[in-house]
C-alpha positions as a Markdown table, in Angstrom:
| # | Residue | x | y | z |
|---|---|---|---|---|
| 1 | Met | -6.4 | 18.5 | 15.3 |
| 2 | Ser | -8.1 | 15.3 | 15.8 |
| 3 | Ser | -5.9 | 12.8 | 17.3 |
| 4 | Ala | -7.5 | 10.3 | 14.8 |
| 5 | Ser | -5.5 | 12.1 | 12.1 |
| 6 | Ile | -2.5 | 11.3 | 13.7 |
| 7 | Trp | -3.3 | 7.7 | 14.5 |
| 8 | Glu | -4.0 | 7.0 | 10.7 |
| 9 | Ala | -0.7 | 8.8 | 9.8 |
| 10 | Thr | 1.2 | 6.6 | 12.2 |
| 11 | Ile | -0.5 | 3.7 | 10.6 |
| 12 | Lys | 0.4 | 4.8 | 6.9 |
| 13 | Lys | 3.9 | 5.5 | 8.1 |
| 14 | Arg | 4.5 | 2.0 | 9.5 |
| 15 | Leu | 2.9 | 0.6 | 6.2 |
| 16 | Gly | 5.2 | 2.4 | 4.0 |
| 17 | Lys | 2.9 | 4.6 | 2.5 |
| 18 | Leu | 3.7 | 8.1 | 4.1 |
| 19 | Asp | 7.3 | 9.4 | 4.6 |
| 20 | Val | 7.0 | 12.1 | 7.2 |
| 21 | Asp | 8.5 | 13.0 | 10.8 |
| 22 | Leu | 5.5 | 12.7 | 12.8 |
| 23 | Ser | 7.2 | 14.2 | 15.8 |
| 24 | Leu | 8.1 | 17.2 | 13.7 |
| 25 | Ile | 4.4 | 17.5 | 12.6 |
| 26 | Thr | 3.1 | 17.2 | 16.1 |
| 27 | Thr | 5.5 | 19.4 | 17.6 |
| 28 | Ser | 4.7 | 22.2 | 14.8 |
| 29 | Leu | 0.8 | 21.6 | 15.6 |
| 30 | Glu | 1.5 | 22.3 | 19.1 |
| 31 | Lys | 3.7 | 25.2 | 18.5 |
| 32 | Glu | 1.0 | 26.9 | 16.2 |
| 33 | Gly | -1.5 | 26.6 | 18.8 |
| 34 | Phe | -3.7 | 23.6 | 17.6 |
| 35 | Leu | -5.4 | 21.5 | 20.3 |
| 36 | Glu | -5.6 | 17.9 | 20.3 |
| 37 | Leu | -9.3 | 16.7 | 20.1 |
| 38 | Pro | -9.5 | 13.2 | 21.5 |
| 39 | Val | -11.5 | 10.2 | 20.0 |
| 40 | Arg | -14.9 | 10.6 | 22.8 |
| 41 | Ile | -17.3 | 7.9 | 23.4 |
| 42 | Ser | -20.0 | 10.1 | 21.9 |
| 43 | His | -17.7 | 10.6 | 18.4 |
| 44 | Thr | -17.8 | 6.7 | 18.2 |
| 45 | Leu | -21.6 | 6.6 | 18.7 |
| 46 | Gln | -22.1 | 9.5 | 16.1 |
| 47 | Thr | -20.7 | 7.3 | 13.5 |
| 48 | Leu | -23.8 | 4.9 | 13.8 |
| 49 | Glu | -25.9 | 7.9 | 12.5 |
| 50 | Leu | -23.8 | 8.8 | 9.4 |
| 51 | Pro | -25.2 | 7.4 | 6.1 |
| 52 | Glu | -22.8 | 4.6 | 4.2 |
| 53 | Ile | -21.4 | 7.0 | 1.8 |
| 54 | His | -18.0 | 6.4 | 2.6 |
| 55 | Arg | -16.5 | 3.3 | 4.3 |
| 56 | Asp | -13.1 | 4.7 | 5.7 |
| 57 | Pro | -13.0 | 4.4 | 9.5 |
| 58 | Phe | -10.7 | 7.3 | 9.7 |
| 59 | Asp | -12.8 | 9.5 | 7.6 |
| 60 | Arg | -16.0 | 8.6 | 9.4 |
| 61 | Ile | -14.7 | 9.2 | 12.8 |
| 62 | Leu | -13.4 | 12.5 | 11.7 |
| 63 | Ile | -16.7 | 13.4 | 10.3 |
| 64 | Ala | -18.4 | 12.3 | 13.5 |
| 65 | Gln | -16.2 | 14.7 | 15.6 |
| 66 | Ala | -16.6 | 17.5 | 13.3 |
| 67 | Ile | -20.7 | 16.9 | 13.6 |
| 68 | Ser | -20.4 | 16.2 | 17.4 |
| 69 | Glu | -18.5 | 19.0 | 18.4 |
| 70 | Pro | -19.3 | 20.8 | 15.7 |
| 71 | Leu | -16.2 | 21.9 | 14.2 |
| 72 | Arg | -15.4 | 22.4 | 10.3 |
| 73 | Phe | -13.5 | 19.4 | 8.7 |
| 74 | Val | -11.3 | 20.4 | 6.0 |
| 75 | Thr | -11.0 | 18.1 | 3.4 |
| 76 | Ala | -9.8 | 17.6 | -0.3 |
| 77 | Asp | -12.2 | 14.7 | -0.7 |
| 78 | Cys | -15.4 | 15.7 | -2.2 |
| 79 | Thr | -17.5 | 12.6 | -1.6 |
| 80 | Leu | -17.3 | 13.8 | 2.1 |
| 81 | Gln | -19.2 | 16.8 | 1.6 |
| 82 | Lys | -22.4 | 14.9 | 1.3 |
| 83 | Tyr | -22.3 | 14.2 | 5.0 |
| 84 | Ser | -22.8 | 17.6 | 6.2 |
| 85 | Glu | -22.3 | 21.3 | 5.9 |
| 86 | Leu | -19.3 | 21.4 | 8.3 |
| 87 | Ile | -17.4 | 19.7 | 5.5 |
| 88 | Glu | -15.2 | 22.1 | 3.9 |
| 89 | Leu | -13.5 | 21.2 | 0.7 |
| 90 | Ile | -10.2 | 22.4 | -0.4 |
């Protein structure tokens, strides 16, 4: 689980765009065995290699993490599939 996802959720919660208990979510993720993926310098540099398909900085860092590690990135946003075969649409 990328730390960027939780960061984005905290911003949306503060803006009133998301009504969730982030402590419960993070506790549940840890309990289920998810590992935290921090944002590394290599991930930020990978964003420079991404084409300008999508401008959302959180989506771009998540995609860069998936490509750098490599890991599957699961999303409902079909636009993001254009970045890599590692992007999995649900």
